[in-house]
PLY file of the C-alpha trace (Angstrom):
ply
format ascii 1.0
element vertex 75
property float x
property float y
property float z
element edge 74
property int vertex1
property int vertex2
end_header
4.75 -5.51 -0.91
7.51 -7.44 0.83
6.83 -10.46 -1.39
6.81 -8.31 -4.53
10.22 -6.86 -3.72
11.81 -10.13 -2.56
12.68 -11.46 -6.07
14.55 -8.21 -6.74
16.55 -8.67 -3.54
15.00 -5.59 -1.93
13.95 -6.41 1.60
11.73 -4.12 3.63
10.64 -4.45 7.24
7.24 -6.07 7.64
5.02 -4.03 9.97
3.42 -5.57 13.06
-0.10 -6.94 12.54
-1.82 -4.03 14.29
-0.07 -1.51 12.02
-0.83 -3.51 8.88
-4.51 -3.79 9.80
-4.81 0.00 10.10
-3.55 0.46 6.58
-3.62 3.74 4.70
-6.96 5.41 4.22
-7.57 8.56 2.28
-11.03 9.92 3.01
-12.74 13.27 2.92
-13.61 15.95 0.44
-12.21 15.85 -3.10
-9.57 18.37 -2.03
-8.58 16.24 0.97
-8.46 13.06 -1.11
-6.35 14.75 -3.78
-3.92 15.99 -1.15
-3.76 12.52 0.40
-3.06 10.83 -2.92
-0.39 13.39 -3.78
1.22 12.93 -0.35
1.23 9.13 -0.78
2.74 9.44 -4.26
5.45 11.74 -2.89
6.11 9.54 0.15
6.56 6.45 -1.98
8.29 8.32 -4.83
5.67 7.07 -7.25
6.74 6.84 -10.85
4.71 8.32 -13.71
2.73 5.12 -14.33
1.70 4.88 -10.69
0.77 8.57 -10.56
-1.33 8.04 -13.67
-3.14 5.13 -12.01
-4.02 7.45 -9.10
-5.33 9.99 -11.60
-7.46 7.36 -13.32
-8.95 6.28 -9.97
-9.73 9.91 -9.11
-11.34 10.45 -12.52
-13.46 7.30 -12.16
-14.76 8.51 -8.80
-15.47 11.97 -10.18
-12.79 13.65 -8.07
-11.17 15.42 -11.04
-12.28 16.24 -14.53
-10.95 13.78 -17.11
-7.83 14.99 -18.88
-6.95 17.71 -16.36
-4.39 15.88 -14.21
-0.62 16.36 -14.30
-0.17 13.64 -16.92
-2.56 15.43 -19.28
-0.74 18.71 -18.76
2.62 17.11 -19.54
1.48 15.79 -22.92
0 1
1 2
2 3
3 4
4 5
5 6
6 7
7 8
8 9
9 10
10 11
11 12
12 13
13 14
14 15
15 16
16 17
17 18
18 19
19 20
20 21
21 22
22 23
23 24
24 25
25 26
26 27
27 28
28 29
29 30
30 31
31 32
32 33
33 34
34 35
35 36
36 37
37 38
38 39
39 40
40 41
41 42
42 43
43 44
44 45
45 46
46 47
47 48
48 49
49 50
50 51
51 52
52 53
53 54
54 55
55 56
56 57
57 58
58 59
59 60
60 61
61 62
62 63
63 64
64 65
65 66
66 67
67 68
68 69
69 70
70 71
71 72
72 73
73 74
């Protein structure tokens, strides 16, 4: 992420190796995973395209019914 933001002049602190290796994991029931994805989207102020990519991932894994996510409701 740091390298992606560098050309735009936006620098972010790089986490220590042990923190980076832990990473973010969202595991559990469909309800837990949905809550985790929504929390991540909120934490990182995800734009509509990124939110939609989360919805597509959830749909592909059978975590939501196709066409029932927030993007579908907005259209």
